[in-house]
C-alpha positions as CSV (number, residue, x, y, z in Angstrom):
1,M,0.0,0.0,0.0
2,K,2.9,2.3,0.7
3,L,4.3,1.6,-2.7
4,L,1.0,2.4,-4.4
5,L,0.7,5.7,-2.4
6,L,4.3,6.6,-3.4
7,I,3.5,5.9,-7.1
8,C,0.3,8.0,-6.9
9,F,2.2,10.9,-5.3
10,S,5.0,10.6,-7.8
11,L,2.6,10.7,-10.7
12,T,1.0,13.8,-9.2
13,L,4.4,15.6,-9.2
14,A,5.3,14.4,-12.7
15,L,2.2,14.7,-14.9
16,P,1.7,18.5,-14.8
17,L,5.4,19.0,-15.6
18,F,5.0,16.8,-18.8
19,A,1.7,18.0,-20.0
20,A,1.5,19.0,-23.6
21,M,1.7,22.7,-24.0
22,P,0.2,24.4,-27.2
23,I,2.6,25.5,-29.9
24,D,2.9,29.2,-29.9
25,T,4.6,31.0,-32.8
26,T,4.6,34.4,-31.1
27,L,7.3,35.4,-28.8
28,K,6.0,35.9,-25.2
29,I,7.9,36.9,-22.2
30,Q,6.4,34.9,-19.4
31,A,7.1,35.4,-15.7
32,P,9.1,32.6,-14.3
33,F,7.0,29.9,-12.5
34,S,3.7,31.1,-14.0
35,S,3.1,28.3,-16.4
36,P,0.1,26.0,-15.7
37,S,2.5,23.2,-14.6
38,W,3.9,25.4,-11.9
39,V,0.5,26.4,-10.8
40,G,-0.4,22.7,-10.4
41,V,2.7,22.2,-8.3
42,R,1.9,25.2,-6.2
43,S,-1.5,23.7,-5.5
44,M,0.1,20.4,-4.5
45,L,2.6,22.0,-2.2
46,I,0.2,24.2,-0.3
47,P,-3.5,23.4,-0.7
48,G,-5.4,26.2,-2.4
49,W,-2.2,28.1,-3.5
50,G,-2.7,27.3,-7.2
51,Q,-6.4,28.4,-7.0
52,L,-5.4,31.6,-5.2
53,Y,-2.7,32.3,-8.0
54,N,-5.5,31.8,-10.6
55,G,-7.6,34.5,-8.9
56,K,-10.2,32.1,-7.3
57,P,-10.0,33.0,-3.5
58,I,-13.2,31.2,-2.5
59,K,-12.2,28.0,-4.3
60,A,-8.9,28.3,-2.6
61,L,-10.5,28.6,0.8
62,V,-12.7,25.5,0.0
63,V,-9.6,23.5,-1.1
64,A,-7.4,24.5,1.8
65,G,-10.2,24.0,4.4
66,G,-11.0,20.6,3.0
67,Q,-7.4,19.5,3.1
68,I,-6.8,20.8,6.5
69,A,-10.1,19.2,7.8
70,M,-9.0,15.8,6.2
71,G,-5.5,16.2,7.7
72,Y,-6.9,16.8,11.1
73,G,-9.2,13.7,10.7
74,I,-6.3,11.6,9.7
75,Y,-4.3,12.8,12.8
76,R,-7.3,12.2,15.2
77,Q,-8.1,8.7,13.8
78,N,-4.3,7.8,14.1
79,Q,-4.3,9.0,17.7
80,K,-7.3,6.9,18.5
81,Y,-5.7,3.9,16.7
82,L,-2.5,4.3,18.7
83,D,-4.4,4.8,22.0
84,N,-6.3,1.6,21.5
85,T,-3.2,-0.4,20.4
86,H,-0.9,0.9,23.1
87,S,-3.3,0.9,25.9
88,S,-5.0,-2.4,25.0
89,D,-2.5,-4.4,27.1
90,Q,-3.0,-2.2,30.1
91,M,-6.8,-2.0,29.7
92,F,-7.0,-5.7,29.2
93,H,-5.0,-6.3,32.4
94,I,-7.4,-3.9,34.3
95,F,-10.4,-5.6,32.7
96,Q,-9.1,-9.0,33.5
97,T,-8.5,-8.2,37.2
98,T,-11.8,-6.4,37.8
99,H,-14.0,-8.9,35.9
100,N,-13.5,-12.6,35.8
101,L,-14.4,-13.0,32.2
102,D,-13.0,-14.8,29.3
103,D,-9.6,-13.3,28.2
104,S,-10.3,-13.5,24.5
105,L,-13.5,-11.4,24.8
106,A,-11.7,-8.2,25.9
107,S,-8.8,-8.7,23.6
108,D,-11.0,-9.1,20.6
109,D,-12.9,-6.0,21.5
110,Y,-9.8,-3.9,21.6
111,Q,-8.5,-5.3,18.4
112,R,-11.8,-4.6,16.6
113,I,-11.9,-1.0,17.9
114,A,-8.2,-0.5,16.8
115,Y,-8.9,-2.0,13.5
116,F,-11.8,0.4,13.0
117,Y,-9.7,3.5,13.6
118,K,-6.9,2.2,11.5
119,N,-9.3,1.4,8.6
120,D,-11.0,4.8,9.0
121,R,-7.6,6.6,9.0
122,N,-6.5,4.8,5.7
123,K,-9.7,5.7,4.1
124,L,-9.2,9.4,5.0
125,I,-5.7,9.2,3.6
126,W,-7.1,7.9,0.2
127,W,-9.8,10.6,0.2
128,S,-7.1,13.3,0.9
129,V,-4.9,12.0,-1.9
130,G,-7.9,12.0,-4.3
131,A,-8.8,15.6,-3.2
132,M,-5.2,16.6,-3.8
133,F,-5.3,15.2,-7.4
134,I,-8.5,17.1,-8.0
135,S,-7.2,20.4,-6.7
136,V,-3.9,20.0,-8.6
137,Y,-5.7,19.4,-11.9
138,D,-8.3,22.1,-11.2
139,A,-5.5,24.6,-10.7
140,F,-3.8,23.3,-13.8
141,V,-6.9,23.6,-16.0
142,D,-7.8,27.1,-14.6
143,A,-4.3,28.3,-15.4
144,H,-4.7,27.1,-19.0
145,L,-8.1,28.8,-19.3
146,R,-7.0,32.0,-17.6
147,N,-6.9,33.9,-20.9
148,F,-10.3,33.0,-22.1
149,D,-13.3,35.3,-21.6
150,V,-16.7,33.7,-21.7
151,G,-19.8,35.8,-21.6
152,T,-23.0,36.6,-23.2
153,T,-23.4,39.3,-25.8
154,V,-26.3,40.7,-27.9
155,G,-26.3,40.0,-31.5
156,S,-27.3,42.5,-34.2
157,D,-30.8,40.9,-34.3
158,G,-31.2,41.6,-30.5
159,E,-30.8,37.9,-29.5
160,P,-28.5,37.0,-26.7
161,R,-25.4,35.0,-27.8
162,I,-22.6,33.3,-26.0
163,A,-19.2,34.7,-26.8
164,I,-15.8,33.2,-26.2
165,T,-12.9,35.5,-26.7
166,L,-9.2,35.0,-26.2
167,R,-7.3,37.9,-24.6
168,W,-3.7,38.4,-25.8
């Protein structure tokens, strides 16, 4: 599972850098680190940074807030998992001495609780990785579409029309 997570993370780093860029015959002076690939990398390094760079502050807050919330959830579930695995021996001993019950019953209960928190933590990690992929590609696409202006216009016959213009 660690290998699969490492592969997914590596692909997230590599794909925006190797994305096909349109061929442009005009000479443009572009600010360093302003290409769509770098915007995607920004969004991966700090959640919401790419969206903020693209001029979408509300989207940046949603992305950053979601990633922070998932990170906190991962931290809490991991703490609960560690609490149940580390303290299970102590709690089992207390449970065994105060109640004269079957030893396997209490041990199985702690193992089930620890498994639940571990499983929930792992699911949150996968959701967080998926949300990171989405935010990186959202910032990447928004950076590509930054120069397009989409709006409605009124034609010569008075009918509304959709207009797509490219700003140079």
